C-alpha positions in Angstrom: 90.0 46.0 -70.3 91.0 44.0 -67.2 90.8 45.8 -63.8 93.0 43.2 -62.1 96.7 43.5 -61.5 98.4 42.5 -64.8 100.1 39.1 -64.9 102.2 37.2 -64.7 101.5 36.2 -61.1 103.7 33.6 -59.3 103.9 32.1 -55.9 106.6 33.8 -53.8 110.0 32.2 -53.7 110.0 32.6 -49.9 106.4 31.6 -49.1 104.4 29.2 -51.4 101.1 30.5 -50.0 101.7 34.1 -51.2 101.0 35.2 -54.8 103.0 38.1 -56.2 102.9 40.1 -59.4 105.8 40.8 -61.8 106.9 43.7 -59.7 107.0 41.6 -56.5 103.9 43.2 -55.0 101.6 40.8 -53.1 98.4 40.0 -55.0 97.0 37.4 -52.6 97.9 35.4 -49.5 96.3 32.1 -48.5 95.1 32.0 -45.0 95.2 28.7 -43.2 96.5 26.8 -40.3 100.2 27.1 -40.5 100.6 24.9 -37.4 99.0 22.0 -39.2 101.4 20.7 -41.9 98.6 18.5 -43.4 96.9 21.7 -44.7 100.1 23.1 -46.4 99.7 21.2 -49.7 96.1 22.5 -50.1 97.2 26.0 -49.2 100.0 25.8 -51.7 97.7 24.4 -54.4 95.3 27.3 -53.8 98.1 29.8 -54.2 99.2 28.1 -57.5 95.6 28.3 -58.8 95.3 32.0 -58.0 98.7 32.6 -59.5 97.4 31.1 -62.8 94.3 33.3 -62.8 95.5 35.9 -65.4 96.5 33.1 -67.9 93.4 31.1 -67.2 91.2 34.2 -67.9 93.0 34.9 -71.1 92.6 31.2 -72.2 88.9 31.2 -71.3 88.4 34.4 -73.4 90.3 33.0 -76.3 88.4 29.7 -76.2 85.0 31.6 -76.0 85.9 33.7 -79.0 87.1 30.6 -80.9 83.9 28.7 -80.2 81.8 31.7 -81.0 83.4 31.9 -84.5 82.8 28.3 -85.4 80.6 28.0 -88.5 78.7 25.1 -86.9 78.9 24.1 -83.2 79.4 20.5 -82.1 77.0 18.9 -79.6 77.5 20.3 -76.1 79.3 23.4 -77.4 76.6 25.8 -76.2 76.9 24.5 -72.7 80.7 24.9 -72.7 80.3 28.4 -74.1 77.8 29.3 -71.4 80.2 28.0 -68.7 83.0 30.0 -70.2 80.8 33.1 -70.4 79.8 32.9 -66.7 83.4 32.2 -65.6 84.6 35.2 -67.5 81.8 37.4 -66.2 82.6 36.3 -62.6 86.3 37.1 -63.1 85.5 40.5 -64.5 83.0 41.3 -61.7 79.9 41.4 -64.0 76.6 40.3 -62.6 75.1 38.9 -65.9 
C-alpha cells in the first residue's frame, strides 16, 4: 500500500510551482530563482512532473504486472521490466 499522499495531485491555480493534493494541501513546492524569469518554465515543468507522480507510479506498476504476465517476452523486455522495477522500488522507498 502506498505511503504517499493519495492523488490526484495538481499544480496550484495560484502558483504553478506548488503541487497540491485533492484536499488543497501542499505536497511539494519547487525552489528556484523567482527573480530569474528564464528559470520559470523549468520550475513549472518540474512541478507538473511531480504532480503526475501518483499516476506515473500506477502506470509503471500496471505495465510491470502486464509484462510479467506475458507468456513469452519480446527482446529487450527484461531490461524494461528491470527499469520499471527499480523505478517502482525507488518511489516506494525500497532499497532493493
